[in-house]
Biopython code that builds the backbone (N, CA, C, O; Angstrom):
import numpy as np
from Bio.PDB.StructureBuilder import StructureBuilder

atoms = [
    (1, "MET", "N", (-8.147, -14.727, -10.979)),
    (1, "MET", "CA", (-6.949, -14.256, -11.657)),
    (1, "MET", "C", (-7.321, -13.069, -12.542)),
    (1, "MET", "O", (-8.376, -13.063, -13.176)),
    (2, "VAL", "N", (-6.471, -12.096, -12.579)),
    (2, "VAL", "CA", (-6.722, -10.889, -13.361)),
    (2, "VAL", "C", (-6.454, -11.184, -14.836)),
    (2, "VAL", "O", (-5.411, -11.727, -15.198)),
    (3, "ARG", "N", (-7.414, -10.815, -15.672)),
    (3, "ARG", "CA", (-7.295, -11.130, -17.098)),
    (3, "ARG", "C", (-6.625, -10.028, -17.905)),
    (3, "ARG", "O", (-5.956, -10.317, -18.897)),
    (4, "ASN", "N", (-6.790, -8.770, -17.504)),
    (4, "ASN", "CA", (-6.207, -7.713, -18.313)),
    (4, "ASN", "C", (-5.702, -6.570, -17.432)),
    (4, "ASN", "O", (-5.882, -6.572, -16.214)),
    (5, "GLY", "N", (-5.069, -5.603, -18.080)),
    (5, "GLY", "CA", (-4.491, -4.484, -17.351)),
    (5, "GLY", "C", (-5.512, -3.617, -16.644)),
    (5, "GLY", "O", (-5.250, -3.118, -15.550)),
    (6, "ILE", "N", (-6.674, -3.428, -17.253)),
    (6, "ILE", "CA", (-7.723, -2.613, -16.626)),
    (6, "ILE", "C", (-8.164, -3.249, -15.322)),
    (6, "ILE", "O", (-8.308, -2.555, -14.315)),
    (7, "GLU", "N", (-8.382, -4.562, -15.322)),
    (7, "GLU", "CA", (-8.804, -5.254, -14.102)),
    (7, "GLU", "C", (-7.717, -5.204, -13.035)),
    (7, "GLU", "O", (-8.007, -5.038, -11.850)),
    (8, "ALA", "N", (-6.467, -5.350, -13.461)),
    (8, "ALA", "CA", (-5.354, -5.288, -12.503)),
    (8, "ALA", "C", (-5.280, -3.905, -11.867)),
    (8, "ALA", "O", (-5.070, -3.778, -10.661)),
    (9, "LEU", "N", (-5.451, -2.882, -12.679)),
    (9, "LEU", "CA", (-5.395, -1.514, -12.159)),
    (9, "LEU", "C", (-6.595, -1.209, -11.281)),
    (9, "LEU", "O", (-6.445, -0.549, -10.253)),
    (10, "GLU", "N", (-7.774, -1.666, -11.653)),
    (10, "GLU", "CA", (-8.957, -1.468, -10.813)),
    (10, "GLU", "C", (-8.783, -2.150, -9.459)),
    (10, "GLU", "O", (-9.219, -1.626, -8.434)),
    (11, "ALA", "N", (-8.149, -3.313, -9.459)),
    (11, "ALA", "CA", (-7.911, -4.016, -8.198)),
    (11, "ALA", "C", (-6.984, -3.200, -7.295)),
    (11, "ALA", "O", (-7.189, -3.147, -6.083)),
    (12, "GLN", "N", (-5.983, -2.574, -7.871)),
    (12, "GLN", "CA", (-5.052, -1.782, -7.079)),
    (12, "GLN", "C", (-5.650, -0.445, -6.644)),
    (12, "GLN", "O", (-5.393, 0.025, -5.535)),
    (13, "LEU", "N", (-6.438, 0.157, -7.512)),
    (13, "LEU", "CA", (-7.064, 1.438, -7.178)),
    (13, "LEU", "C", (-8.301, 1.260, -6.305)),
    (13, "LEU", "O", (-8.800, 2.220, -5.717)),
    (14, "ARG", "N", (-8.787, 0.030, -6.227)),
    (14, "ARG", "CA", (-10.000, -0.294, -5.469)),
    (14, "ARG", "C", (-11.194, 0.526, -5.958)),
    (14, "ARG", "O", (-12.019, 1.002, -5.178)),
    (15, "GLY", "N", (-11.249, 0.666, -7.268)),
    (15, "GLY", "CA", (-12.331, 1.423, -7.882)),
    (15, "GLY", "C", (-12.125, 1.496, -9.380)),
    (15, "GLY", "O", (-11.214, 0.866, -9.917)),
    (16, "PRO", "N", (-12.961, 2.259, -10.052)),
    (16, "PRO", "CA", (-12.851, 2.355, -11.509)),
    (16, "PRO", "C", (-11.603, 3.114, -11.949)),
    (16, "PRO", "O", (-11.118, 4.008, -11.256)),
    (17, "VAL", "N", (-11.106, 2.737, -13.101)),
    (17, "VAL", "CA", (-9.936, 3.386, -13.686)),
    (17, "VAL", "C", (-10.381, 4.689, -14.341)),
    (17, "VAL", "O", (-11.371, 4.700, -15.072)),
    (18, "PRO", "N", (-9.662, 5.796, -14.091)),
    (18, "PRO", "CA", (-10.016, 7.061, -14.766)),
    (18, "PRO", "C", (-9.993, 6.899, -16.289)),
    (18, "PRO", "O", (-9.187, 6.144, -16.832)),
    (19, "GLY", "N", (-10.872, 7.608, -16.954)),
    (19, "GLY", "CA", (-11.068, 7.471, -18.390)),
    (19, "GLY", "C", (-9.826, 7.585, -19.248)),
    (19, "GLY", "O", (-9.666, 6.816, -20.196)),
    (20, "ALA", "N", (-8.941, 8.521, -18.943)),
    (20, "ALA", "CA", (-7.761, 8.735, -19.775)),
    (20, "ALA", "C", (-6.832, 7.526, -19.769)),
    (20, "ALA", "O", (-6.088, 7.317, -20.728)),
    (21, "LEU", "N", (-6.862, 6.733, -18.710)),
    (21, "LEU", "CA", (-5.971, 5.576, -18.631)),
    (21, "LEU", "C", (-6.419, 4.433, -19.530)),
    (21, "LEU", "O", (-5.640, 3.522, -19.809)),
    (22, "HIS", "N", (-7.657, 4.475, -19.982)),
    (22, "HIS", "CA", (-8.149, 3.423, -20.878)),
    (22, "HIS", "C", (-7.423, 3.454, -22.216)),
    (22, "HIS", "O", (-7.458, 2.476, -22.962)),
    (23, "ASP", "N", (-6.765, 4.568, -22.527)),
    (23, "ASP", "CA", (-6.040, 4.691, -23.792)),
    (23, "ASP", "C", (-4.674, 4.015, -23.758)),
    (23, "ASP", "O", (-4.056, 3.826, -24.805)),
    (24, "LEU", "N", (-4.188, 3.646, -22.559)),
    (24, "LEU", "CA", (-2.878, 3.009, -22.447)),
    (24, "LEU", "C", (-2.940, 1.563, -22.916)),
    (24, "LEU", "O", (-3.990, 0.922, -22.883)),
    (25, "ALA", "N", (-1.790, 1.067, -23.354)),
    (25, "ALA", "CA", (-1.684, -0.332, -23.767)),
    (25, "ALA", "C", (-1.857, -1.242, -22.552)),
    (25, "ALA", "O", (-1.600, -0.836, -21.419)),
    (26, "ASP", "N", (-2.290, -2.458, -22.797)),
    (26, "ASP", "CA", (-2.549, -3.411, -21.718)),
    (26, "ASP", "C", (-1.295, -3.659, -20.877)),
    (26, "ASP", "O", (-1.379, -3.719, -19.650)),
    (27, "ASP", "N", (-0.146, -3.802, -21.515)),
    (27, "ASP", "CA", (1.103, -4.021, -20.770)),
    (27, "ASP", "C", (1.443, -2.823, -19.892)),
    (27, "ASP", "O", (1.941, -2.988, -18.778)),
    (28, "ASP", "N", (1.176, -1.621, -20.388)),
    (28, "ASP", "CA", (1.443, -0.416, -19.596)),
    (28, "ASP", "C", (0.522, -0.349, -18.375)),
    (28, "ASP", "O", (0.941, 0.069, -17.296)),
    (29, "LEU", "N", (-0.722, -0.760, -18.552)),
    (29, "LEU", "CA", (-1.664, -0.785, -17.430)),
    (29, "LEU", "C", (-1.227, -1.793, -16.374)),
    (29, "LEU", "O", (-1.316, -1.521, -15.176)),
    (30, "LYS", "N", (-0.755, -2.956, -16.817)),
    (30, "LYS", "CA", (-0.256, -3.959, -15.879)),
    (30, "LYS", "C", (0.980, -3.441, -15.139)),
    (30, "LYS", "O", (1.126, -3.663, -13.937)),
    (31, "ASP", "N", (1.879, -2.743, -15.870)),
    (31, "ASP", "CA", (3.058, -2.165, -15.233)),
    (31, "ASP", "C", (2.664, -1.123, -14.194)),
    (31, "ASP", "O", (3.256, -1.059, -13.117)),
    (32, "LEU", "N", (1.667, -0.309, -14.517)),
    (32, "LEU", "CA", (1.182, 0.697, -13.575)),
    (32, "LEU", "C", (0.581, 0.040, -12.337)),
    (32, "LEU", "O", (0.820, 0.492, -11.217)),
    (33, "ALA", "N", (-0.190, -1.013, -12.531)),
    (33, "ALA", "CA", (-0.773, -1.743, -11.400)),
    (33, "ALA", "C", (0.331, -2.344, -10.525)),
    (33, "ALA", "O", (0.242, -2.307, -9.298)),
    (34, "ASP", "N", (1.365, -2.893, -11.155)),
    (34, "ASP", "CA", (2.491, -3.452, -10.398)),
    (34, "ASP", "C", (3.228, -2.368, -9.621)),
    (34, "ASP", "O", (3.640, -2.591, -8.482)),
    (35, "ALA", "N", (3.396, -1.195, -10.229)),
    (35, "ALA", "CA", (4.079, -0.085, -9.557)),
    (35, "ALA", "C", (3.276, 0.394, -8.346)),
    (35, "ALA", "O", (3.847, 0.710, -7.302)),
    (36, "ILE", "N", (1.964, 0.446, -8.488)),
    (36, "ILE", "CA", (1.112, 0.861, -7.363)),
    (36, "ILE", "C", (1.184, -0.172, -6.242)),
    (36, "ILE", "O", (1.258, 0.187, -5.067)),
    (37, "ARG", "N", (1.162, -1.445, -6.604)),
    (37, "ARG", "CA", (1.258, -2.514, -5.597)),
    (37, "ARG", "C", (2.588, -2.417, -4.845)),
    (37, "ARG", "O", (2.615, -2.514, -3.618)),
    (38, "ALA", "N", (3.675, -2.229, -5.570)),
    (38, "ALA", "CA", (4.996, -2.121, -4.939)),
    (38, "ALA", "C", (5.078, -0.883, -4.047)),
    (38, "ALA", "O", (5.659, -0.933, -2.963)),
    (39, "ALA", "N", (4.499, 0.221, -4.502)),
    (39, "ALA", "CA", (4.512, 1.451, -3.697)),
    (39, "ALA", "C", (3.727, 1.267, -2.407)),
    (39, "ALA", "O", (4.129, 1.772, -1.359)),
    (40, "ARG", "N", (2.625, 0.557, -2.472)),
    (40, "ARG", "CA", (1.838, 0.306, -1.249)),
    (40, "ARG", "C", (2.592, -0.566, -0.266)),
    (40, "ARG", "O", (2.509, -0.357, 0.945)),
    (41, "HIS", "N", (3.334, -1.551, -0.780)),
    (41, "HIS", "CA", (4.132, -2.400, 0.105)),
    (41, "HIS", "C", (5.259, -1.597, 0.756)),
    (41, "HIS", "O", (5.531, -1.753, 1.946)),
    (42, "ARG", "N", (5.906, -0.746, -0.023)),
    (42, "ARG", "CA", (6.967, 0.114, 0.540)),
    (42, "ARG", "C", (6.392, 1.061, 1.580)),
    (42, "ARG", "O", (6.989, 1.259, 2.639)),
    (43, "GLN", "N", (5.248, 1.642, 1.290)),
    (43, "GLN", "CA", (4.621, 2.567, 2.224)),
    (43, "GLN", "C", (4.265, 1.861, 3.529)),
    (43, "GLN", "O", (4.485, 2.415, 4.606)),
    (44, "ALA", "N", (3.724, 0.658, 3.450)),
    (44, "ALA", "CA", (3.370, -0.090, 4.655)),
    (44, "ALA", "C", (4.607, -0.401, 5.490)),
    (44, "ALA", "O", (4.574, -0.297, 6.716)),
    (45, "ALA", "N", (5.695, -0.782, 4.830)),
    (45, "ALA", "CA", (6.931, -1.082, 5.553)),
    (45, "ALA", "C", (7.490, 0.167, 6.222)),
    (45, "ALA", "O", (7.962, 0.104, 7.356)),
    (46, "GLU", "N", (7.439, 1.290, 5.533)),
    (46, "GLU", "CA", (7.948, 2.539, 6.106)),
    (46, "GLU", "C", (7.076, 3.015, 7.261)),
    (46, "GLU", "O", (7.592, 3.545, 8.244)),
    (47, "LEU", "N", (5.765, 2.836, 7.156)),
    (47, "LEU", "CA", (4.876, 3.206, 8.260)),
    (47, "LEU", "C", (5.139, 2.342, 9.491)),
    (47, "LEU", "O", (5.125, 2.833, 10.619)),
    (48, "GLU", "N", (5.374, 1.064, 9.265)),
    (48, "GLU", "CA", (5.682, 0.177, 10.389)),
    (48, "GLU", "C", (6.998, 0.582, 11.046)),
    (48, "GLU", "O", (7.101, 0.609, 12.273)),
    (49, "ALA", "N", (7.999, 0.894, 10.233)),
    (49, "ALA", "CA", (9.289, 1.319, 10.777)),
    (49, "ALA", "C", (9.149, 2.638, 11.547)),
    (49, "ALA", "O", (9.778, 2.813, 12.591)),
    (50, "ALA", "N", (8.348, 3.544, 11.050)),
    (50, "ALA", "CA", (8.129, 4.817, 11.744)),
    (50, "ALA", "C", (7.433, 4.599, 13.078)),
    (50, "ALA", "O", (7.751, 5.263, 14.065)),
    (51, "GLY", "N", (6.489, 3.676, 13.111)),
    (51, "GLY", "CA", (5.806, 3.360, 14.358)),
    (51, "GLY", "C", (6.759, 2.786, 15.389)),
    (51, "GLY", "O", (6.706, 3.144, 16.566)),
    (52, "GLU", "N", (7.633, 1.893, 14.943)),
    (52, "GLU", "CA", (8.625, 1.326, 15.849)),
    (52, "GLU", "C", (9.582, 2.405, 16.361)),
    (52, "GLU", "O", (9.955, 2.401, 17.534)),
    (53, "GLN", "N", (9.970, 3.310, 15.496)),
    (53, "GLN", "CA", (10.847, 4.412, 15.896)),
    (53, "GLN", "C", (10.155, 5.306, 16.929)),
    (53, "GLN", "O", (10.789, 5.783, 17.869)),
    (54, "ALA", "N", (8.871, 5.524, 16.749)),
    (54, "ALA", "CA", (8.124, 6.356, 17.692)),
    (54, "ALA", "C", (8.057, 5.701, 19.070)),
    (54, "ALA", "O", (8.107, 6.391, 20.089)),
    (55, "PHE", "N", (7.944, 4.363, 19.106)),
    (55, "PHE", "CA", (7.893, 3.667, 20.390)),
    (55, "PHE", "C", (9.203, 3.787, 21.161)),
    (55, "PHE", "O", (9.209, 3.641, 22.384)),
    (56, "ARG", "N", (10.292, 4.046, 20.484)),
    (56, "ARG", "CA", (11.575, 4.202, 21.176)),
    (56, "ARG", "C", (11.613, 5.458, 22.037)),
    (56, "ARG", "O", (12.470, 5.573, 22.913)),
    (57, "HIS", "N", (10.715, 6.386, 21.812)),
    (57, "HIS", "CA", (10.655, 7.623, 22.587)),
    (57, "HIS", "C", (9.769, 7.480, 23.819)),
    (57, "HIS", "O", (9.664, 8.402, 24.628)),
    (58, "ILE", "N", (9.138, 6.328, 23.956)),
    (58, "ILE", "CA", (8.245, 6.076, 25.090)),
    (58, "ILE", "C", (9.019, 5.254, 26.131)),
    (58, "ILE", "O", (9.717, 4.307, 25.772)),
    (59, "PRO", "N", (8.900, 5.604, 27.392)),
    (59, "PRO", "CA", (9.588, 4.828, 28.424)),
    (59, "PRO", "C", (9.230, 3.343, 28.338)),
    (59, "PRO", "O", (8.090, 2.991, 28.036)),
    (60, "ARG", "N", (10.204, 2.481, 28.604)),
    (60, "ARG", "CA", (10.026, 1.035, 28.456)),
    (60, "ARG", "C", (8.854, 0.480, 29.235)),
    (60, "ARG", "O", (8.141, -0.392, 28.739)),
    (61, "LEU", "N", (8.643, 0.962, 30.429)),
    (61, "LEU", "CA", (7.554, 0.426, 31.240)),
    (61, "LEU", "C", (6.181, 0.689, 30.627)),
    (61, "LEU", "O", (5.224, -0.032, 30.909)),
    (62, "LEU", "N", (6.085, 1.707, 29.802)),
    (62, "LEU", "CA", (4.795, 2.037, 29.185)),
    (62, "LEU", "C", (4.600, 1.389, 27.816)),
    (62, "LEU", "O", (3.484, 1.377, 27.299)),
    (63, "ARG", "N", (5.656, 0.857, 27.225)),
    (63, "ARG", "CA", (5.560, 0.319, 25.866)),
    (63, "ARG", "C", (4.593, -0.858, 25.750)),
    (63, "ARG", "O", (3.741, -0.877, 24.862)),
    (64, "VAL", "N", (4.723, -1.839, 26.647)),
    (64, "VAL", "CA", (3.872, -3.028, 26.550)),
    (64, "VAL", "C", (2.395, -2.664, 26.726)),
    (64, "VAL", "O", (1.578, -3.060, 25.896)),
    (65, "PRO", "N", (2.026, -1.928, 27.774)),
    (65, "PRO", "CA", (0.602, -1.578, 27.899)),
    (65, "PRO", "C", (0.097, -0.734, 26.728)),
    (65, "PRO", "O", (-1.052, -0.871, 26.309)),
    (66, "LEU", "N", (0.950, 0.130, 26.209)),
    (66, "LEU", "CA", (0.544, 0.960, 25.086)),
    (66, "LEU", "C", (0.345, 0.128, 23.828)),
    (66, "LEU", "O", (-0.608, 0.356, 23.082)),
    (67, "ARG", "N", (1.235, -0.840, 23.579)),
    (67, "ARG", "CA", (1.071, -1.714, 22.426)),
    (67, "ARG", "C", (-0.229, -2.521, 22.520)),
    (67, "ARG", "O", (-0.926, -2.713, 21.523)),
    (68, "LYS", "N", (-0.544, -2.989, 23.738)),
    (68, "LYS", "CA", (-1.780, -3.742, 23.931)),
    (68, "LYS", "C", (-3.006, -2.857, 23.684)),
    (68, "LYS", "O", (-3.998, -3.301, 23.105)),
    (69, "ALA", "N", (-2.925, -1.614, 24.125)),
    (69, "ALA", "CA", (-4.043, -0.699, 23.934)),
    (69, "ALA", "C", (-4.235, -0.328, 22.463)),
    (69, "ALA", "O", (-5.363, -0.158, 21.998)),
    (70, "LEU", "N", (-3.125, -0.205, 21.740)),
    (70, "LEU", "CA", (-3.198, 0.176, 20.326)),
    (70, "LEU", "C", (-3.478, -1.009, 19.419)),
    (70, "LEU", "O", (-3.900, -0.839, 18.275)),
    (71, "GLY", "N", (-3.246, -2.184, 19.920)),
    (71, "GLY", "CA", (-3.525, -3.389, 19.123)),
    (71, "GLY", "C", (-2.372, -3.766, 18.341)),
    (71, "GLY", "O", (-2.420, -4.755, 17.609)),
]
sb = StructureBuilder()
sb.init_structure("model")
sb.init_model(0)
sb.init_chain("A")
sb.init_seg("    ")
for serial, (resi, resn, name, xyz) in enumerate(atoms, 1):
    if name == "N":
        sb.init_residue(resn, " ", resi, " ")
    sb.init_atom(name, np.array(xyz, "f"), 0.0, 1.0, " ", f" {name:<3s}", serial, name[0])
structure = sb.get_structure()
């Protein structure tokens, strides 16, 4: 379990927090970590939707083999 805002932000950034952010309040750091997490979820959903839209341009007979090849 994450104990503080710095740890929450490091978990979302997957690395160390830039120095200037250490000056923010703990609640602000947690809010920033939550915003990054939400943005990543939105981005993943939009990428999936874009991929599905792209498959609509491929002839139906090729969709299944292409999906298997792409994983």
